Backbone bond lengths (Angstrom), bond angles and torsions (degrees), N, CA, C in turn:
res aa  C-N    CA-C-N  psi(-1)  N-CA   C-N-CA  omega(-1)  CA-C   N-CA-C  phi
1 M - - - 1.459 - - 1.530 109.13 -
2 T 1.306 116.68 130.03 1.454 122.13 179.72 1.528 109.63 -97.00
3 L 1.320 115.18 134.37 1.460 119.82 178.07 1.520 109.87 -76.19
4 P 1.345 117.03 149.58 1.469 119.42 175.30 1.531 110.55 -60.85
5 E 1.329 116.61 148.46 1.462 121.25 -177.10 1.533 111.54 -57.50
6 S 1.331 117.17 -37.29 1.463 119.47 -179.02 1.529 111.89 -63.82
7 V 1.324 117.14 -34.17 1.467 120.99 178.30 1.524 110.11 -69.86
8 V 1.322 115.96 -42.06 1.461 120.99 179.22 1.529 110.16 -64.33
9 L 1.336 117.37 -45.69 1.452 120.62 -179.91 1.528 111.94 -66.88
10 A 1.316 117.73 -36.97 1.463 120.67 177.41 1.527 110.33 -63.18
11 A 1.321 116.59 -41.22 1.467 120.45 176.76 1.519 110.76 -65.90
12 Y 1.335 116.48 -38.40 1.465 120.50 177.86 1.532 110.74 -62.05
13 I 1.313 117.21 -44.54 1.468 121.45 179.27 1.519 110.43 -57.98
14 E 1.308 115.96 -45.77 1.466 120.43 -178.82 1.529 111.23 -66.38
15 Q 1.323 116.70 -46.48 1.469 120.59 -177.29 1.528 112.12 -69.73
16 A 1.337 117.58 -41.32 1.459 120.41 179.92 1.526 110.55 -65.85
17 G 1.319 116.32 -39.62 1.463 119.72 177.21 1.514 111.81 -63.94
18 A 1.317 116.68 -42.94 1.464 120.83 179.26 1.524 110.92 -65.97
19 L 1.313 117.25 -40.63 1.455 121.66 -179.33 1.532 111.45 -62.88
20 Q 1.319 116.06 -36.85 1.460 120.62 -179.20 1.521 113.12 -89.62
21 G 1.307 116.40 -4.53 1.453 120.07 -177.13 1.518 112.29 72.51
22 L 1.333 116.42 23.29 1.463 122.26 -179.71 1.527 109.65 -128.50
23 P 1.309 117.21 71.06 1.467 118.95 -178.33 1.529 111.42 -63.77
24 V 1.320 116.25 145.98 1.461 122.09 178.70 1.528 107.50 -87.87
25 A 1.315 115.70 124.83 1.469 120.66 -179.82 1.522 110.01 -61.92
26 A 1.310 115.44 147.16 1.467 121.58 -177.86 1.527 111.97 -55.19
27 A 1.322 117.09 -34.83 1.465 121.10 -178.85 1.530 112.41 -65.54
28 Y 1.327 117.59 -21.79 1.462 122.05 -176.41 1.522 113.46 -105.83
29 R 1.320 118.78 -9.64 1.469 121.02 -173.79 1.519 113.47 -59.02
30 D 1.327 117.83 -43.02 1.473 119.75 -178.72 1.524 111.30 -62.74
31 G 1.330 116.86 -42.31 1.456 120.46 178.80 1.515 112.29 -66.11
32 V 1.326 116.62 -40.82 1.461 120.76 178.03 1.523 109.61 -64.37
33 L 1.315 116.89 -39.46 1.471 121.19 178.67 1.528 110.62 -63.55
34 V 1.321 117.26 -42.02 1.472 120.56 178.62 1.527 109.97 -61.69
35 H 1.319 117.38 -47.77 1.464 120.82 -178.35 1.528 111.55 -65.92
36 L 1.315 117.81 -39.01 1.463 120.62 178.35 1.531 110.64 -67.07
37 T 1.321 117.05 -37.54 1.462 121.37 177.90 1.526 110.77 -63.86
38 V 1.329 116.48 -45.45 1.467 120.73 178.67 1.526 110.17 -64.35
39 S 1.322 117.19 -41.75 1.467 120.94 178.54 1.525 111.03 -61.39
40 A 1.316 117.21 -40.85 1.464 121.19 178.71 1.525 110.63 -65.14
41 Q 1.333 117.18 -38.20 1.463 120.64 178.19 1.528 110.99 -66.80
42 M 1.332 116.85 -40.60 1.466 120.04 177.55 1.522 110.76 -65.34
43 A 1.321 117.39 -41.73 1.463 121.18 179.36 1.526 110.62 -62.83
44 E 1.319 116.65 -37.33 1.463 119.99 179.20 1.533 110.52 -63.47
45 L 1.334 116.99 -40.29 1.465 120.29 177.72 1.528 111.07 -61.98
46 V 1.311 116.32 -43.13 1.465 120.56 -179.90 1.527 110.29 -65.66
47 M 1.315 116.88 -45.52 1.460 120.29 -176.91 1.529 112.26 -68.96
48 D 1.334 117.81 -25.87 1.460 121.26 179.59 1.523 112.99 -80.48
49 F 1.332 117.05 -12.95 1.461 120.82 -178.89 1.522 109.35 -76.73
50 V 1.314 116.06 122.97 1.465 121.47 -178.31 1.522 108.75 -93.66
51 L 1.326 115.53 122.28 1.461 120.53 176.86 1.524 109.54 -82.51
52 P 1.322 116.53 141.03 1.463 118.61 176.52 1.524 110.03 -69.49
53 D 1.311 116.24 155.73 1.465 121.35 -178.56 1.527 112.21 -60.10
54 E 1.320 117.40 -30.61 1.464 119.64 -177.65 1.530 113.12 -81.54
55 A 1.320 117.76 -0.21 1.471 120.46 176.88 1.515 109.16 -66.94
56 G 1.313 115.60 128.80 1.459 120.44 -177.25 1.521 111.36 -86.07
57 I 1.299 114.95 157.21 1.448 121.02 176.83 1.527 107.81 -80.68
58 A 1.309 116.20 135.89 1.460 120.12 179.31 1.528 110.14 -68.33
59 S 1.323 114.46 145.51 1.465 118.20 178.21 1.529 109.63 -73.79
60 V 1.288 115.96 159.33 1.462 122.39 -179.81 1.515 108.30 -103.78
61 F 1.321 116.56 127.84 1.461 121.05 178.90 1.527 109.29 -75.57
62 V 1.307 115.35 126.29 1.452 121.23 175.92 1.527 106.89 -126.08
63 P 1.344 118.36 113.57 1.457 120.13 -176.79 1.527 112.48 -67.68
């Protein structure tokens, strides 16, 4: 059985905050969950985009 994405992300918010010693206050959890959900959706769009083989690698700026 797969958990809903919102449950997984809510657990991630709690665990990541605890791991870093920066817990997210209850008043902000819903907003953080919304932003993390949107970010995950945007990342999925980027990761699903297939680059053509002839796409070149971007150069790296070195000052």
